[in-house]
Backbone bond lengths (Angstrom), bond angles and torsions (degrees), N, CA, C in turn:
res aa  C-N    CA-C-N  psi(-1)  N-CA   C-N-CA  omega(-1)  CA-C   N-CA-C  phi
1 M - - - 1.481 - - 1.513 105.80 -
2 T 1.244 119.95 139.51 1.445 130.30 -176.15 1.569 103.59 -94.66
3 T 1.330 120.42 130.17 1.533 122.99 171.17 1.529 106.06 -118.33
4 F 1.278 112.29 151.79 1.443 121.43 -174.40 1.566 112.00 -116.30
5 E 1.329 123.79 128.62 1.365 123.73 169.52 1.516 114.78 -57.13
6 N 1.295 113.60 -55.47 1.402 123.05 172.33 1.431 117.64 -81.73
7 P 1.334 127.68 150.66 1.497 125.00 175.25 1.545 106.30 -52.82
8 H 1.335 114.26 132.47 1.392 120.45 175.16 1.553 112.76 -112.53
9 L 1.348 117.59 119.26 1.445 124.55 -175.74 1.450 106.62 -96.41
10 I 1.378 117.33 141.59 1.422 123.91 -174.00 1.592 101.83 -127.11
11 Y 1.270 120.47 111.70 1.529 121.67 177.67 1.470 102.20 -157.45
12 A 1.386 114.46 -138.26 1.439 122.42 -167.48 1.557 106.69 -131.44
13 P 1.310 121.85 167.09 1.431 127.39 177.56 1.526 113.60 -76.22
14 I 1.364 111.65 42.08 1.458 118.64 177.69 1.520 109.75 -135.48
15 A 1.339 119.47 167.08 1.351 120.35 176.15 1.527 116.66 -69.98
16 G 1.413 116.69 -75.83 1.378 119.77 172.70 1.469 118.47 54.18
17 R 1.370 116.04 -139.38 1.466 123.98 -174.96 1.618 107.88 -84.06
18 A 1.234 124.19 -3.98 1.407 126.16 174.96 1.474 115.55 -93.96
19 E 1.359 120.31 -18.64 1.409 122.44 -165.77 1.609 107.55 -70.26
20 L 1.318 117.03 -32.01 1.493 112.61 -179.85 1.616 112.34 -71.69
21 T 1.305 114.38 -31.69 1.528 117.33 173.14 1.466 105.96 -61.01
22 R 1.454 122.25 -46.59 1.404 119.50 -179.76 1.390 114.39 -53.55
23 L 1.498 116.45 -42.37 1.498 119.74 -170.17 1.590 102.90 -77.59
24 I 1.360 121.16 -36.67 1.414 118.37 -178.25 1.557 111.34 -57.48
25 A 1.433 113.22 -48.24 1.450 121.28 179.47 1.587 109.79 -58.85
26 A 1.294 120.27 -47.95 1.486 125.97 -177.41 1.509 108.65 -59.03
27 A 1.338 117.03 -53.87 1.506 119.45 -173.44 1.467 103.25 -75.00
28 G 1.335 127.75 -29.33 1.365 123.73 -167.84 1.599 111.53 -91.47
29 G 1.392 120.86 2.79 1.396 125.13 178.54 1.501 113.55 82.82
30 I 1.243 122.28 26.42 1.500 124.84 -178.89 1.552 106.91 -112.58
31 T 1.329 116.03 132.01 1.376 124.45 173.34 1.490 103.64 -92.59
32 I 1.466 119.35 126.76 1.403 127.29 176.93 1.584 107.56 -118.07
33 T 1.348 115.75 148.89 1.459 118.63 172.33 1.549 101.31 -108.44
34 E 1.318 109.60 163.22 1.577 117.46 -174.25 1.492 103.29 -137.33
35 S 1.300 109.39 152.42 1.565 127.39 162.83 1.575 100.90 -116.72
36 V 1.207 120.14 124.91 1.468 120.79 179.27 1.513 106.83 -127.98
37 N 1.377 117.40 123.17 1.457 125.89 -176.26 1.371 112.69 -157.48
38 M 1.439 121.22 113.70 1.445 121.98 176.67 1.524 112.62 -57.66
39 A 1.389 113.20 -29.42 1.540 113.84 -173.88 1.560 109.65 -68.77
40 N 1.310 116.21 -8.98 1.557 117.04 -179.39 1.548 107.30 -76.57
41 F 1.262 119.88 -13.33 1.568 115.58 -175.90 1.426 104.90 -78.78
42 G 1.294 115.26 135.98 1.432 123.67 172.94 1.524 113.80 76.35
43 S 1.277 117.83 -1.31 1.484 124.84 179.85 1.495 105.97 -99.26
44 T 1.493 112.81 140.99 1.337 121.51 176.43 1.538 117.05 -76.30
45 D 1.263 116.30 -19.63 1.446 128.70 176.59 1.502 111.91 -112.79
46 L 1.407 113.61 150.74 1.398 120.88 169.09 1.515 110.13 -74.10
47 Q 1.287 119.02 132.91 1.402 122.05 -176.69 1.496 113.11 -73.50
48 E 1.324 119.02 -25.60 1.400 125.97 -174.14 1.517 110.62 -79.47
49 T 1.361 117.50 -30.60 1.485 123.71 -174.22 1.453 112.26 -123.67
50 G 1.349 120.59 -23.30 1.434 118.43 -166.96 1.419 116.09 82.30
51 E 1.370 123.33 -5.92 1.409 131.13 -178.71 1.509 106.94 -61.25
52 S 1.274 117.30 141.44 1.529 124.68 170.14 1.501 113.14 -69.13
53 K 1.237 120.92 133.03 1.566 122.74 174.67 1.488 109.32 -69.20
54 K 1.378 114.84 -15.81 1.511 113.02 171.93 1.463 115.55 -61.63
55 N 1.311 117.99 -20.85 1.562 123.62 174.36 1.505 108.73 -60.38
56 Y 1.328 119.33 -24.48 1.412 128.07 -173.85 1.523 109.48 -106.90
57 M 1.366 116.42 11.57 1.444 126.26 -178.90 1.472 111.79 57.22
58 S 1.370 118.12 36.36 1.407 127.29 178.01 1.531 110.13 -139.58
59 P 1.373 123.01 107.23 1.344 126.07 -174.89 1.491 110.64 -61.32
60 S 1.294 119.59 -38.14 1.600 119.94 -177.72 1.583 113.83 -146.27
61 G 1.190 117.99 -9.90 1.530 126.03 -169.71 1.568 110.05 -79.32
62 M 1.339 111.94 162.87 1.423 123.74 172.44 1.500 107.90 -145.69
63 P 1.345 122.48 154.93 1.555 121.57 17.74 1.554 105.53 -88.20
64 L 1.414 105.53 169.00 1.436 121.01 176.57 1.499 106.09 -127.90
65 L 1.405 116.36 154.74 1.473 123.06 177.03 1.466 105.83 -138.84
66 Q 1.373 109.85 137.62 1.547 118.94 172.13 1.537 103.32 -123.51
67 H 1.393 117.64 137.58 1.369 127.75 173.12 1.410 111.28 -143.13
68 G 1.233 124.72 99.08 1.483 126.24 -172.13 1.471 108.66 65.52
69 D 1.268 116.41 -118.99 1.566 125.02 -177.92 1.556 110.39 -92.52
70 L 1.300 114.42 -7.97 1.540 121.35 -177.11 1.576 108.63 -83.36
71 K 1.289 112.77 128.97 1.416 119.02 174.18 1.490 109.40 -134.84
72 I 1.344 120.64 116.17 1.511 126.92 -177.60 1.467 108.42 -130.43
73 S 1.409 112.38 159.54 1.312 131.98 167.26 1.490 113.79 -114.73
74 Q 1.424 115.45 -179.14 1.528 120.03 173.42 1.445 108.19 77.89
75 S 1.346 119.10 113.01 1.448 123.29 -175.20 1.568 112.89 -62.74
76 G 1.323 119.47 -35.27 1.458 117.10 169.00 1.478 119.90 -54.03
77 A 1.338 113.41 -48.49 1.461 122.22 178.00 1.534 105.69 -61.90
78 I 1.230 123.77 -51.81 1.399 125.87 176.84 1.453 116.57 -52.90
79 E 1.364 118.29 -46.12 1.461 122.75 178.00 1.506 109.52 -63.47
80 A 1.370 116.30 -46.97 1.489 118.44 -177.63 1.505 108.64 -63.40
81 Y 1.376 122.24 -38.52 1.387 121.10 -177.94 1.584 112.53 -64.77
82 V 1.325 112.61 -45.02 1.394 119.82 -176.36 1.560 112.77 -63.41
83 A 1.431 113.80 -38.33 1.395 118.27 177.78 1.532 108.56 -69.69
84 S 1.365 117.29 -33.01 1.517 119.16 -173.90 1.611 108.38 -69.56
85 I 1.252 118.88 -25.31 1.523 122.98 -177.31 1.528 109.07 -98.40
86 A 1.301 121.46 -9.37 1.469 120.93 -177.41 1.431 116.48 -72.65
87 P 1.233 125.38 123.96 1.470 127.72 -173.31 1.511 111.16 -57.57
88 R 1.354 114.82 -40.55 1.595 116.47 -176.02 1.441 109.99 -73.32
89 Y 1.410 125.78 -6.33 1.412 126.80 174.31 1.386 120.17 -103.97
90 K 1.467 114.06 0.03 1.466 118.77 -170.10 1.570 112.58 -61.45
91 D 1.256 125.47 -26.22 1.368 124.12 -179.72 1.621 114.78 -96.53
92 L 1.293 115.50 14.64 1.453 115.36 170.84 1.510 115.78 -61.77
93 T 1.252 122.05 142.70 1.409 124.41 176.81 1.500 111.01 -81.72
94 P 1.258 119.19 158.38 1.604 121.25 176.35 1.552 109.79 -51.25
95 Q 1.328 113.94 -42.04 1.543 121.26 178.83 1.517 106.45 -55.96
96 Q 1.308 115.97 -53.26 1.567 116.80 -176.08 1.547 110.38 -61.86
97 R 1.306 116.25 -40.32 1.536 119.52 177.38 1.501 112.44 -60.99
98 A 1.441 114.24 -38.39 1.431 117.90 177.99 1.478 113.31 -66.40
99 V 1.372 119.24 -34.82 1.395 119.97 175.81 1.479 111.77 -67.87
100 D 1.383 115.86 -43.56 1.445 118.72 178.07 1.577 116.06 -60.06
101 M 1.413 114.34 -30.58 1.397 119.18 172.41 1.514 116.98 -75.60
102 M 1.362 114.00 -27.45 1.406 118.24 172.28 1.498 111.13 -60.73
103 F 1.379 114.87 -53.15 1.424 122.36 178.34 1.536 114.93 -55.19
104 M 1.363 112.35 -41.12 1.491 117.92 171.49 1.497 113.02 -51.87
105 G 1.331 113.67 -47.57 1.537 119.02 -176.24 1.532 108.60 -67.46
106 I 1.350 116.83 -40.53 1.469 121.58 175.65 1.463 112.66 -55.88
107 K 1.353 113.84 -48.41 1.486 116.30 174.88 1.486 118.87 -58.56
108 E 1.384 118.19 -35.67 1.347 125.31 175.84 1.553 111.64 -65.42
109 E 1.308 114.24 -36.37 1.476 121.62 179.43 1.557 109.79 -66.16
110 I 1.348 112.91 -45.17 1.514 118.49 179.67 1.448 106.67 -66.03
111 L 1.375 126.86 -48.00 1.383 122.85 177.67 1.501 119.59 -56.89
112 Q 1.313 110.85 -39.67 1.467 118.89 177.50 1.509 110.20 -61.85
113 N 1.259 113.30 -46.44 1.618 121.23 -175.79 1.554 104.74 -69.08
114 C 1.279 115.78 -38.10 1.593 112.57 174.25 1.431 113.21 -62.49
115 A 1.298 121.19 -43.55 1.420 122.98 179.68 1.468 115.46 -57.34
116 K 1.487 116.26 -36.19 1.410 124.34 174.06 1.376 115.15 -56.98
117 A 1.294 115.87 -35.19 1.541 128.80 -174.48 1.552 107.76 -73.41
118 I 1.254 119.26 -28.58 1.432 120.37 -169.89 1.483 112.26 -82.46
């Protein structure tokens, strides 16, 4: 099993649901590494390693994040985690974090409804 010192994002070479994670990391002072591969969409295993997405609690979806022993899925959870470890966000109040999470939820609703239209 590969472990990563920096958070490692697994997605595709597109913006989509991982772009806010990339922005949070960059603005928050976190270096992330990435595996990008369109073949991972719809697949139950990661093409690079053969590892099952179930290890991330996601049978087929993306984005995925690994940081040390932590493996998670769902863009909102990934965004919240990266923001919580970012040094530039350490002084945010609970109210500020709540507003950020509200906007994360709004973003997911917009993306979901855009996908319905396609």
